[in-house]
Every structure is written in structure tokens, then in C-alpha cells.
N, CA, C and O atoms as a DFTB+ gen file, in Angstrom:
276 C
 N C O
     1  1     -14.494      20.322      22.710
     2  2     -13.290      20.150      21.917
     3  2     -13.180      18.718      21.396
     4  3     -12.859      18.491      20.229
     5  1     -13.454      17.752      22.285
     6  2     -13.365      16.349      21.886
     7  2     -14.385      16.030      20.800
     8  3     -14.075      15.303      19.857
     9  1     -15.603      16.568      20.921
    10  2     -16.642      16.309      19.925
    11  2     -16.265      16.886      18.567
    12  3     -16.558      16.285      17.533
    13  1     -15.627      18.030      18.566
    14  2     -15.201      18.643      17.309
    15  2     -14.132      17.798      16.630
    16  3     -14.190      17.581      15.419
    17  1     -13.163      17.323      17.390
    18  2     -12.104      16.490      16.813
    19  2     -12.666      15.159      16.317
    20  3     -12.266      14.670      15.261
    21  1     -13.574      14.583      17.063
    22  2     -14.192      13.322      16.640
    23  2     -14.983      13.520      15.353
    24  3     -14.915      12.695      14.442
    25  1     -15.733      14.615      15.284
    26  2     -16.513      14.909      14.078
    27  2     -15.587      15.084      12.874
    28  3     -15.852      14.548      11.798
    29  1     -14.503      15.833      13.061
    30  2     -13.558      16.053      11.963
    31  2     -12.922      14.730      11.529
    32  3     -12.757      14.486      10.334
    33  1     -12.574      13.896      12.471
    34  2     -11.977      12.602      12.150
    35  2     -12.954      11.732      11.355
    36  3     -12.561      11.099      10.376
    37  1     -14.208      11.697      11.766
    38  2     -15.215      10.888      11.071
    39  2     -15.438      11.425       9.664
    40  3     -15.552      10.637       8.725
    41  1     -15.503      12.726       9.491
    42  2     -15.688      13.307       8.158
    43  2     -14.506      12.967       7.254
    44  3     -14.699      12.591       6.098
    45  1     -13.291      13.094       7.769
    46  2     -12.100      12.757       6.971
    47  2     -12.115      11.277       6.605
    48  3     -11.776      10.916       5.478
    49  1     -12.497      10.433       7.528
    50  2     -12.557       8.998       7.255
    51  2     -13.587       8.683       6.174
    52  3     -13.312       7.882       5.280
    53  1     -14.754       9.293       6.239
    54  2     -15.791       9.046       5.238
    55  2     -15.405       9.586       3.865
    56  3     -15.704       8.959       2.849
    57  1     -14.749      10.733       3.823
    58  2     -14.329      11.301       2.541
    59  2     -13.287      10.410       1.881
    60  3     -13.323      10.227       0.664
    61  1     -12.364       9.853       2.652
    62  2     -11.322       9.014       2.061
    63  2     -11.893       7.714       1.499
    64  3     -11.285       7.116       0.611
    65  1     -13.039       7.268       1.992
    66  2     -13.646       6.062       1.429
    67  2     -14.070       6.262      -0.016
    68  3     -14.104       5.305      -0.789
    69  1     -14.397       7.500      -0.391
    70  2     -14.839       7.785      -1.755
    71  2     -13.688       8.178      -2.670
    72  3     -13.893       8.372      -3.869
    73  1     -12.496       8.296      -2.131
    74  2     -11.349       8.703      -2.931
    75  2     -10.404       7.552      -3.236
    76  3      -9.222       7.781      -3.493
    77  1     -10.895       6.336      -3.214
    78  2     -10.052       5.188      -3.531
    79  2      -9.749       5.182      -5.023
    80  3     -10.581       5.609      -5.823
    81  1      -8.570       4.704      -5.405
    82  2      -8.213       4.669      -6.826
    83  2      -9.145       3.748      -7.613
    84  3      -9.580       2.705      -7.123
    85  1      -9.430       4.155      -8.817
    86  2     -10.282       3.349      -9.688
    87  2      -9.419       2.554     -10.650
    88  3      -8.283       2.932     -10.935
    89  1      -9.957       1.457     -11.148
    90  2      -9.273       0.645     -12.143
    91  2      -9.462       1.318     -13.497
    92  3     -10.503       1.141     -14.130
    93  1      -8.474       2.087     -13.951
    94  2      -8.617       2.846     -15.173
    95  2      -8.450       1.976     -16.419
    96  3      -8.822       2.405     -17.511
    97  1      -7.909       0.785     -16.286
    98  2      -7.755      -0.115     -17.423
    99  2      -8.961      -1.037     -17.584
   100  3      -8.905      -1.980     -18.373
   101  1     -10.028      -0.793     -16.873
   102  2     -11.147      -1.723     -16.854
   103  2     -11.854      -1.786     -18.206
   104  3     -12.155      -2.877     -18.689
   105  1     -12.124      -0.636     -18.824
   106  2     -12.864      -0.621     -20.080
   107  2     -12.094       0.190     -21.106
   108  3     -12.198       1.416     -21.149
   109  1     -11.321      -0.505     -21.933
   110  2     -10.528       0.142     -22.969
   111  2     -11.026      -0.361     -24.320
   112  3     -11.045      -1.565     -24.573
   113  1     -11.425       0.563     -25.180
   114  2     -11.853       0.196     -26.534
   115  2     -10.632      -0.192     -27.366
   116  3      -9.544       0.351     -27.172
   117  1     -10.818      -1.134     -28.291
   118  2      -9.702      -1.564     -29.132
   119  2     -10.241      -2.073     -30.461
   120  3     -11.421      -2.390     -30.606
   121  1      -9.340      -2.136     -31.410
   122  2      -9.640      -2.771     -32.694
   123  2      -8.799      -4.029     -32.861
   124  3      -9.245      -5.013     -33.451
   125  1      -7.584      -3.987     -32.338
   126  2      -6.710      -5.163     -32.339
   127  2      -6.116      -5.324     -30.945
   128  3      -6.260      -4.444     -30.097
   129  1      -5.461      -6.430     -30.718
   130  2      -4.841      -6.687     -29.419
   131  2      -3.728      -5.692     -29.135
   132  3      -3.398      -5.454     -27.973
   133  1      -3.138      -5.102     -30.182
   134  2      -2.073      -4.115     -29.988
   135  2      -2.592      -2.839     -29.323
   136  3      -1.807      -2.088     -28.744
   137  1      -3.890      -2.582     -29.395
   138  2      -4.478      -1.391     -28.774
   139  2      -4.674      -1.562     -27.270
   140  3      -4.911      -0.581     -26.564
   141  1      -4.580      -2.768     -26.782
   142  2      -4.799      -3.057     -25.361
   143  2      -3.557      -2.692     -24.546
   144  3      -2.482      -2.491     -25.110
   145  1      -3.704      -2.606     -23.212
   146  2      -2.523      -2.354     -22.382
   147  2      -1.458      -3.425     -22.604
   148  3      -1.763      -4.565     -22.955
   149  1      -0.228      -3.039     -22.395
   150  2       0.879      -3.967     -22.611
   151  2       0.752      -5.173     -21.692
   152  3       0.472      -5.038     -20.501
   153  1       0.960      -6.333     -22.254
   154  2       0.941      -7.564     -21.473
   155  2       2.286      -7.733     -20.785
   156  3       3.324      -7.354     -21.327
   157  1       2.261      -8.294     -19.610
   158  2       3.496      -8.595     -18.916
   159  2       3.465     -10.068     -18.511
   160  3       2.622     -10.831     -18.982
   161  1       4.374     -10.452     -17.649
   162  2       4.476     -11.865     -17.283
   163  2       3.233     -12.351     -16.545
   164  3       2.859     -13.518     -16.662
   165  1       2.596     -11.474     -15.793
   166  2       1.455     -11.886     -14.975
   167  2       0.129     -11.707     -15.707
   168  3      -0.740     -12.574     -15.623
   169  1      -0.041     -10.593     -16.424
   170  2      -1.315     -10.295     -17.095
   171  2      -1.139     -10.296     -18.602
   172  3      -0.135      -9.809     -19.123
   173  1      -2.131     -10.852     -19.302
   174  2      -2.148     -10.821     -20.757
   175  2      -3.531     -10.368     -21.206
   176  3      -4.544     -10.944     -20.809
   177  1      -3.562      -9.319     -22.048
   178  2      -4.815      -8.762     -22.533
   179  2      -5.054      -9.161     -23.981
   180  3      -4.113      -9.340     -24.754
   181  1      -6.329      -9.298     -24.336
   182  2      -6.731      -9.571     -25.711
   183  2      -7.894      -8.658     -26.070
   184  3      -8.639      -8.213     -25.196
   185  1      -8.044      -8.384     -27.359
   186  2      -9.159      -7.582     -27.843
   187  2     -10.300      -8.535     -28.198
   188  3     -10.174      -9.347     -29.115
   189  1     -11.414      -8.431     -27.470
   190  2     -12.576      -9.292     -27.687
   191  2     -13.798      -8.395     -27.850
   192  3     -14.137      -7.634     -26.944
   193  1     -14.453      -8.481     -28.992
   194  2     -15.637      -7.656     -29.294
   195  2     -15.349      -6.168     -29.100
   196  3     -16.159      -5.442     -28.526
   197  1     -14.198      -5.726     -29.579
   198  2     -13.749      -4.334     -29.518
   199  2     -13.574      -3.803     -28.103
   200  3     -13.659      -2.595     -27.887
   201  1     -13.334      -4.675     -27.145
   202  2     -13.022      -4.292     -25.765
   203  2     -11.808      -5.088     -25.311
   204  3     -11.715      -6.287     -25.574
   205  1     -10.880      -4.429     -24.630
   206  2      -9.728      -5.137     -24.076
   207  2     -10.194      -5.971     -22.897
   208  3     -10.934      -5.503     -22.032
   209  1      -9.750      -7.206     -22.883
   210  2     -10.181      -8.143     -21.850
   211  2      -8.960      -8.859     -21.299
   212  3      -8.058      -9.241     -22.045
   213  1      -8.942      -9.035     -19.996
   214  2      -7.862      -9.777     -19.366
   215  2      -8.036     -11.242     -19.736
   216  3      -8.995     -11.888     -19.313
   217  1      -7.104     -11.763     -20.527
   218  2      -7.244     -13.120     -21.041
   219  2      -6.639     -14.146     -20.100
   220  3      -7.211     -15.216     -19.893
   221  1      -5.488     -13.825     -19.531
   222  2      -4.806     -14.771     -18.647
   223  2      -4.215     -14.021     -17.477
   224  3      -3.719     -12.903     -17.614
   225  1      -4.277     -14.653     -16.334
   226  2      -3.677     -14.095     -15.130
   227  2      -2.838     -15.191     -14.503
   228  3      -3.360     -16.112     -13.875
   229  1      -1.521     -15.079     -14.684
   230  2      -0.611     -16.091     -14.154
   231  2      -0.296     -15.766     -12.701
   232  3      -0.122     -14.602     -12.337
   233  1      -0.225     -16.790     -11.888
   234  2       0.116     -16.600     -10.487
   235  2       1.608     -16.355     -10.369
   236  3       2.416     -17.056     -10.978
   237  1       1.963     -15.354      -9.580
   238  2       3.372     -15.039      -9.370
   239  2       3.989     -16.096      -8.460
   240  3       3.484     -16.372      -7.371
   241  1       5.080     -16.676      -8.923
   242  2       5.786     -17.671      -8.126
   243  2       7.224     -17.192      -7.949
   244  3       7.989     -17.129      -8.911
   245  1       7.581     -16.858      -6.718
   246  2       8.955     -16.388      -6.499
   247  2       9.969     -17.486      -6.788
   248  3       9.677     -18.677      -6.685
   249  1      11.157     -17.050      -7.150
   250  2      12.217     -18.012      -7.429
   251  2      12.584     -18.765      -6.161
   252  3      12.600     -18.201      -5.067
   253  1      12.875     -20.041      -6.327
   254  2      13.258     -20.853      -5.181
   255  2      14.698     -20.542      -4.795
   256  3      15.552     -20.310      -5.651
   257  1      14.942     -20.541      -3.523
   258  2      16.277     -20.253      -3.030
   259  2      17.193     -21.444      -3.310
   260  3      16.788     -22.603      -3.211
   261  1      18.442     -21.121      -3.663
   262  2      19.408     -22.188      -3.912
   263  2      20.167     -22.563      -2.653
   264  3      20.970     -23.497      -2.650
   265  1      19.902     -21.817      -1.573
   266  2      20.576     -22.122      -0.315
   267  2      19.898     -23.305       0.358
   268  3      18.670     -23.399       0.383
   269  1      20.684     -24.183       0.888
   270  2      20.123     -25.332       1.610
   271  2      20.629     -25.292       3.039
   272  3      21.747     -24.845       3.293
   273  1      19.819     -25.752       3.963
   274  2      20.255     -25.728       5.354
   275  2      20.552     -27.092       5.882
   276  3      20.932     -27.235       7.044
């Protein structure tokens, strides 16, 4: 019984390794920058050689607290 449960656990663990989400925005064809994914505060995309490319990646900086101790 223990060997069967261990085998099932190992199979489930190995299968989940292959089911990780993929980066679907990795290769997007474009003609202009407007065809690329929408830019936000952190990521900005540009169309370079008819491929969308991550042009800038800003580091997220949380707002500083106004409370003082």
C-alpha cells in the first residue's frame, strides 16, 4: 500500500513539473508598438524588427509611509 501511494505521489509530482505556465507574451509579432502588449508602470514594450520586445523594466518601489515613530 505504501509503495503504491509513493509511486502515485512521485508520478503526480513529475507531471506537475511539465504543467508550469508558459510566458505567452514572449514572442508577439508586430508592425508598430501599438501591436505589442499594453505597457504599464513596470513594463514597457516596443516593436523591434517586427517582434515585441521588453524595452524597460522599472523596479517597483512601494510608497513610503508617512507615519513616524
